[in-house]
ZAKOL-332646 format. One line per field, with one value per residue (C-alpha): residue number from 0; residue in three letters; x, y, z. Coordinates in Angstrom, 3 decimals. Layout:
resi: c(NUM,...)
resn: c(ALA,...)
xx: c(X,...)
yy: c(Y,...)
zz: c(Z,...)
//
This chain:
resi: c(0,1,2,3,4,5,6,7,8,9,10,11,12,13,14,15,16,17,18,19,20,21,22,23,24,25,26,27,28,29,30,31,32,33,34,35,36,37,38,39,40,41,42,43,44,45,46,47,48,49,50,51,52,53,54,55,56,57,58,59,60,61,62,63,64,65,66,67,68,69,70,71,72,73,74,75,76,77,78,79,80,81,82,83,84,85,86,87,88,89,90,91,92,93,94,95,96,97,98,99,100,101,102,103,104,105,106,107,108,109,110,111,112,113,114,115,116,117,118,119,120,121,122,123,124,125,126,127,128,129,130,131,132,133,134,135,136,137,138,139,140,141,142,143,144,145,146,147,148,149,150,151,152,153,154,155,156,157,158,159,160,161,162,163,164,165,166,167,168,169,170,171,172,173,174,175,176,177,178,179,180,181,182,183,184,185,186,187,188,189,190,191,192,193,194,195,196,197,198,199,200,201,202,203,204,205,206,207,208,209,210,211,212,213,214,215,216,217,218,219,220,221,222,223,224,225,226,227,228,229,230,231,232,233,234,235,236,237,238,239,240,241,242,243,244,245,246,247,248,249,250,251,252,253,254,255,256,257,258,259,260,261,262,263,264,265,266,267,268,269,270,271,272,273,274,275,276,277,278,279,280,281,282,283,284,285,286,287,288,289,290,291,292,293,294,295,296,297,298,299,300,301,302)
resn: c(MET,PRO,ALA,PHE,VAL,TYR,LEU,LEU,LEU,PRO,ILE,LEU,PHE,TRP,SER,GLY,ASN,TYR,VAL,LEU,GLY,ARG,LEU,THR,VAL,SER,GLY,GLY,ILE,ASP,PRO,TYR,THR,ILE,SER,PHE,PHE,ARG,TRP,GLY,PHE,ALA,CYS,LEU,LEU,ILE,MET,PRO,PHE,ALA,LEU,PRO,LYS,ILE,ARG,LYS,ASP,TRP,PRO,LEU,VAL,ILE,LYS,HIS,TRP,PRO,MET,LEU,LEU,PHE,PHE,ALA,PHE,LEU,GLY,ILE,CYS,ASN,TYR,ASN,LEU,PHE,LEU,TYR,ILE,GLY,LEU,THR,SER,THR,THR,VAL,THR,ASN,ALA,VAL,LEU,LEU,ASN,SER,ILE,MET,PRO,VAL,MET,ILE,LEU,ILE,THR,ALA,ARG,LEU,LEU,LEU,GLY,SER,LYS,THR,SER,GLN,LEU,GLN,ASN,VAL,GLY,ILE,ILE,ILE,SER,THR,ILE,GLY,ALA,ILE,VAL,ILE,VAL,SER,ARG,GLY,SER,LEU,ASP,THR,LEU,LEU,HIS,LEU,THR,VAL,SER,LYS,GLY,ASP,LEU,TRP,ILE,ILE,THR,ALA,ALA,VAL,SER,TRP,ALA,VAL,TYR,SER,VAL,LEU,LEU,ILE,ARG,ARG,PRO,GLY,MET,HIS,LEU,LEU,SER,PHE,PHE,ALA,VAL,THR,ALA,ILE,MET,GLY,THR,CYS,ILE,GLN,PHE,PRO,LEU,TYR,VAL,LEU,PHE,SER,HIS,THR,GLU,ILE,SER,THR,LEU,THR,THR,ALA,ASN,TRP,GLY,ALA,ILE,LEU,TYR,MET,ALA,ILE,PHE,ALA,SER,ILE,GLY,ALA,PHE,ILE,CYS,TRP,ASN,VAL,GLY,ILE,GLN,GLN,LEU,GLY,ALA,ALA,THR,ALA,GLY,HIS,PHE,VAL,HIS,LEU,LEU,PRO,VAL,PHE,SER,ILE,PHE,LEU,SER,ILE,ILE,PHE,LEU,GLU,GLU,THR,ILE,GLN,SER,PHE,HIS,GLY,ILE,GLY,ILE,MET,LEU,ILE,PHE,SER,GLY,ILE,GLY,ILE,ALA,THR,ILE,LEU,ASN,GLN,ARG,VAL,LYS,LYS,HIS,ALA,LEU,THR,LYS,SER,PHE,GLY,ASP)
xx: c(136.194,135.630,136.260,132.906,131.233,133.073,130.265,127.519,127.704,127.133,124.700,122.819,123.716,122.100,119.008,118.565,119.438,116.624,113.490,114.539,115.304,112.111,109.927,111.823,111.230,107.594,107.267,108.296,112.164,114.292,116.715,119.520,119.194,118.954,122.264,124.202,123.237,123.942,127.264,128.254,127.277,129.536,132.764,132.061,132.509,135.016,137.227,139.061,139.894,140.873,142.846,145.981,146.029,145.102,148.301,150.709,148.810,148.736,151.527,149.678,146.372,147.985,149.633,146.002,143.558,141.773,141.655,140.108,138.100,136.368,135.854,134.037,132.113,131.143,130.232,129.591,127.616,126.316,124.811,123.382,121.837,120.569,119.465,117.185,116.131,114.881,112.927,110.771,109.137,109.550,108.133,109.931,109.560,111.118,113.736,114.999,114.885,116.800,119.343,119.795,121.513,124.265,126.394,126.038,126.912,130.237,131.312,130.279,132.531,134.887,135.576,135.415,138.493,140.035,139.834,138.644,136.439,134.481,133.799,131.620,130.551,130.295,128.262,125.482,125.480,125.109,122.153,120.460,121.094,119.450,116.268,115.756,115.894,113.625,111.421,111.434,110.706,108.336,106.450,106.615,103.821,105.329,102.477,103.663,106.861,105.540,103.804,106.785,107.207,110.256,109.756,112.251,112.847,114.031,116.307,117.802,118.233,120.127,122.412,123.330,123.808,126.454,128.358,128.482,129.693,132.398,133.404,133.603,135.827,137.967,138.672,141.376,143.407,142.687,145.788,147.961,146.507,144.938,141.570,140.392,142.411,140.851,137.065,137.158,138.974,136.537,134.036,134.478,134.881,131.612,130.256,131.342,130.073,126.740,126.819,125.922,123.568,121.500,121.745,120.042,117.564,116.614,113.065,113.013,113.262,115.215,113.360,110.485,112.524,111.293,113.844,112.685,113.852,117.446,117.355,117.065,119.967,122.298,121.705,122.156,125.662,126.850,125.815,125.188,127.798,130.899,130.694,129.073,131.775,134.617,133.932,133.070,136.046,138.254,135.624,136.740,140.387,139.956,137.522,137.523,134.770,133.372,132.528,131.327,128.913,127.010,126.285,124.001,121.500,121.004,119.632,115.759,116.105,117.756,115.053,111.878,113.618,113.515,110.183,109.233,110.708,109.919,106.929,104.847,105.038,104.543,107.113,105.120,106.258,107.964,110.394,111.358,112.394,113.509,115.950,116.669,117.955,120.034,121.881,122.760,123.888,125.971,127.445,127.907,129.569,132.102,132.286,131.590,134.174,137.104,136.634,137.144,139.489,141.878,141.398,142.696,145.560,146.331,145.476,148.138,150.762,150.220,150.809)
yy: c(137.786,141.306,143.547,145.297,141.438,141.372,144.392,142.750,139.245,140.904,142.822,140.199,137.788,140.566,141.221,137.643,137.860,141.121,139.278,136.244,138.511,140.145,136.843,135.760,138.658,138.740,135.183,135.767,135.104,137.854,139.277,138.268,134.720,135.165,137.294,135.250,132.120,133.118,134.297,131.343,128.923,131.095,130.660,126.863,126.676,129.354,128.467,125.281,127.218,130.302,128.892,128.041,131.758,132.817,130.967,132.715,136.568,135.840,138.816,141.288,139.835,140.396,143.342,145.383,143.877,146.732,147.704,143.947,144.732,148.175,146.124,143.608,145.805,147.696,145.335,142.034,142.926,146.641,146.392,142.788,143.133,146.864,145.797,142.807,145.001,147.602,145.174,144.253,147.799,149.718,148.905,147.515,151.020,152.725,150.002,149.716,153.399,154.455,151.969,153.301,155.819,154.358,155.460,159.446,158.279,156.433,159.592,162.016,159.083,159.059,162.898,162.956,159.943,160.270,163.336,161.757,163.755,163.015,163.993,165.764,162.803,160.443,163.123,163.374,159.525,159.592,161.588,159.750,156.584,157.927,158.984,155.539,153.715,156.177,156.049,151.751,152.531,155.168,152.990,155.788,158.037,160.900,160.707,157.571,159.781,162.494,160.055,158.182,158.636,157.958,155.329,153.586,150.725,153.527,155.273,151.129,150.904,154.382,153.487,150.206,152.292,154.346,151.708,150.006,153.003,153.358,149.941,149.768,153.256,151.935,148.373,150.256,150.753,146.667,145.380,143.436,140.135,137.839,138.213,134.930,135.306,138.586,138.046,135.033,136.937,139.862,137.376,135.102,138.775,140.187,136.738,136.791,140.254,139.141,136.095,138.346,139.977,136.789,135.772,138.520,139.729,136.793,135.611,132.798,128.632,126.898,124.097,126.735,126.945,125.209,123.511,126.535,128.660,126.862,126.676,130.644,131.268,128.755,130.986,133.753,132.107,130.836,133.343,136.759,136.126,134.158,134.683,138.672,139.930,138.090,139.808,143.233,143.179,142.404,144.795,147.535,146.568,146.613,149.314,151.795,152.562,155.663,153.152,150.466,152.538,153.174,149.219,149.653,150.921,147.490,146.055,147.011,146.249,142.628,142.698,143.322,140.364,138.179,139.150,138.044,134.873,133.457,135.851,136.214,139.533,141.758,143.774,147.227,150.317,152.324,149.247,149.620,153.183,153.193,150.359,152.091,155.214,152.846,151.423,154.921,156.471,153.529,154.079,157.828,156.964,154.231,153.344,156.985,157.973,155.999,156.684,159.902,160.092,157.817,160.512,163.027,160.959,159.939,163.406,165.004,162.834,163.427,167.041)
zz: c(150.408,148.297,151.743,151.379,152.227,155.804,156.421,154.644,156.631,160.206,159.041,157.310,160.639,162.858,160.647,162.040,165.174,165.382,164.462,166.419,169.037,169.164,168.753,171.871,174.060,173.027,173.690,177.537,177.709,180.000,178.108,180.485,179.691,176.087,176.169,178.812,177.294,174.169,174.753,176.921,173.835,171.547,174.112,174.662,170.466,169.579,172.141,170.580,167.855,169.820,172.671,170.592,169.525,172.953,174.479,171.671,173.026,176.515,177.068,175.668,177.385,180.645,179.363,177.663,179.890,181.243,177.355,176.658,179.661,178.333,174.496,176.062,178.521,175.280,172.433,174.301,177.314,176.641,173.206,172.987,176.603,176.392,172.822,174.229,176.641,174.971,172.391,175.720,176.060,172.139,168.963,166.233,164.264,167.186,167.387,163.589,163.508,166.421,165.753,161.803,163.031,164.198,161.330,162.266,165.951,164.711,162.473,165.512,168.195,165.335,165.391,168.905,169.999,166.710,165.028,161.919,159.002,156.704,153.033,151.452,149.785,152.659,154.226,151.153,151.119,154.876,154.807,151.768,153.467,156.565,154.640,153.236,156.671,157.846,154.504,155.492,159.360,159.420,156.152,154.123,155.845,157.501,160.021,161.368,161.727,163.438,166.036,167.300,170.723,173.060,175.984,177.869,175.712,173.022,175.393,176.083,172.339,172.114,175.015,172.933,169.770,171.492,173.063,169.424,168.166,170.644,170.314,166.495,166.371,169.207,167.374,165.414,168.385,170.283,171.048,168.234,168.852,166.441,165.757,167.125,170.677,170.412,169.865,172.376,175.608,175.159,174.801,177.741,179.601,178.690,179.284,183.062,183.463,182.559,184.916,188.348,185.954,184.994,188.442,189.591,187.242,185.218,186.044,183.162,184.185,182.207,181.667,179.877,177.198,174.034,171.180,169.352,172.176,172.727,168.148,168.711,171.265,168.867,165.746,167.941,169.185,165.771,163.620,165.345,167.521,166.079,162.471,162.738,165.206,162.984,159.758,161.120,163.129,159.678,157.904,159.965,159.583,156.260,155.493,158.592,161.173,158.901,156.017,158.121,159.656,156.530,156.101,159.216,157.298,155.532,158.932,157.921,154.407,155.646,158.434,155.658,153.483,156.663,157.833,154.191,154.374,157.806,158.858,155.698,155.457,151.877,150.379,149.040,147.426,150.502,150.887,147.325,147.543,150.758,149.684,146.783,148.849,151.284,148.518,146.642,149.844,150.432,146.767,146.947,150.499,149.829,145.768,144.212,147.563,146.691,143.259,143.547,145.925,143.649,140.688,142.940,144.006,140.623,139.135,141.964,141.073,137.140,137.619)
//
């Protein structure tokens, strides 16, 4: 598969998780139950495939367990749990808008932690795609944007975004383990971290969960957890955290199309404008930026 597909798929899977997560918490199921069972199922499903790799990488697991625990804390526990908690007390508009600043957080974090720098074309692309995301979540209305308020749920979403930004940037320094063993070990650690939180703070009776609820959680485990995390890791390894950050702008785009399919919502003119800006920004920051760099490199060799 082309490298960019590995970054497109996680956004599609997470968009489905976003829609299902919002519907599930709105139905009265607490975030601790959703997150714990989501990752519990993910661990059970991935273990038969990951166990041989874990055995082979066990010396690395023992050597780097503090770093692995840190990855589990940020990417498995914090991001997902904080997102579900935030969705219980903030609007969809606020949550999507706050998630759309992820690329900026990733670039800032990469600069602070790794000393990474961005080109002028990358900065232009970030600005254009950010404007596109804002157009979508504000429904093309300046009044809607100006009247956004910061709630407790918004703060949870921001904290989740910061956790994911740090996780994404530091992935480049993960131990030299096989991708499956890395994912499985961090997933198990993250689930173990969540277990006491689930016991202490969950108020949902397991017997009240419907077939639809379990189906949503299984989707989260298979696609939003296993599929998305593996693809995201591969994409970052191939294209870097800064490039990966641009693709987060597609979250509201995919969410809109999923809402049209599953919630029977209609697409409007501001959706088209926003989508056009987002794809233009991503194109400038990735494809055009790479072509300019390649041309400059070829020219320097020619001279």
